[in-house]
N, C-alpha and C positions, 0 to 999 in steps of 0.2 A: 526447464532449460534443456535437459538431455533429450526430451521428446522432440523439441523443436530443432535442435542441432543435428539430430540423426535422421530426420525425416527424409525419406527418399521418394515418397509419393504424397498425395494430397490427404490420404486417410488419417495419418498421425496429426496433421495440422487441423483437421476437423475435430479430432478428439481434444487437442489442446485448446482450440477455440471454445468448445463446449465446457471444458473444465474451467477455463478462465471466465467464461460468461456466467457460470454458476457461482463462482467465488467472489469476483470483483465487485458486483453491485452492493455487497454487504458493507464495503468500506464507505460508499457514498451514503447509503440509507441509515447506517448506524451512527454517523457523526452527530446529527441533531439529538438523537436519543442519549448518547454519552454526554454531550454538553448539558442537556436538560437535567440529567441525573446528578451532575457534579457541581453545577453552578446555580446561583440564585437568579431569579427572573430579572433583577435590575441590571445584571451584567451579561445576560445570555446573548443579547444581540451583538455586543462587542466581541464576545468569545467566538460566536459563530462567524462573524466577519473575519476575525484573525485566522481561524482554522481554514476558512475558504481562501483567504489571501495566500497563506503558505502552501495550500494544496494547489492553487492556481499557478504559483511560481514554480512549483515542482513539475507540473505538467508542461509548462512553457519551456523551462530549462531542459527538461528531459527530452522533449521532442527535438529541440534544436541540437542538443548534444548527440542524439542518435543520428540525426542527419549528417552532422560533421564527421562522426565516426564512420558511417557508411561511405561517405565520399572519400575520406582520406585513407582509412585502413582497409576497408573491405573492397575498395576500388570498384564499386558497383558490380561486383561479381558474386560475392558470397555475403552471407549475413552473420558470419561467425562472431566477429567482434561486437556487432550490434546486439546479438543474442546474449553474449556474455555480459555486456553492460546492463541490459534490461534485467537479466536474471539476477545479477548481484544486487541491484537496487530493490527488486521485488523481494529477494531473500532478506535484505536489511529491513525492509518495511515489516515483514512478517516477524522478525526477531524483536523489533521495537514494539509491535503490537502484543507479542507474548509477554515481554517485560512489563508493559503497562497493565496487562490483565493480572499478572502476579502481584503487582503493586496495589492495584485496586482491591484485590481479594485480601491482601494483608491488612489494608486499612479497614476493611469491613470487619475482619475478625478482631482487630484491635478495638474497634468501637463496641463490639459485642462484649468483649472482656471488660471494658471500662463501664459499660452499662450494668453489668452484673455486680460490680464492686460498689 
């Protein structure tokens, strides 16, 4: 977010695009792997459908909201409010992902402890 907001030339935007391009595909490609690792095969299709449904709703609502923010608050001159909106939700997604990772690691360690007993 700071890199995008303070960009005065095209070079920082290229760096931002490269970083985002390296990181963001993992969210799409890891979804089936995570679902397959945590759910049985008889409910896997339903769970994949639900994750794609909520992801699609987020993409749809996010793009519409960004357009409305850009029209109303940025007045088609700057992108400051749109950048803040995007950055906050990307940050929230990262925090939720971190909490999920910690939760899964705790479950795995609990299973190992119970298997030893």
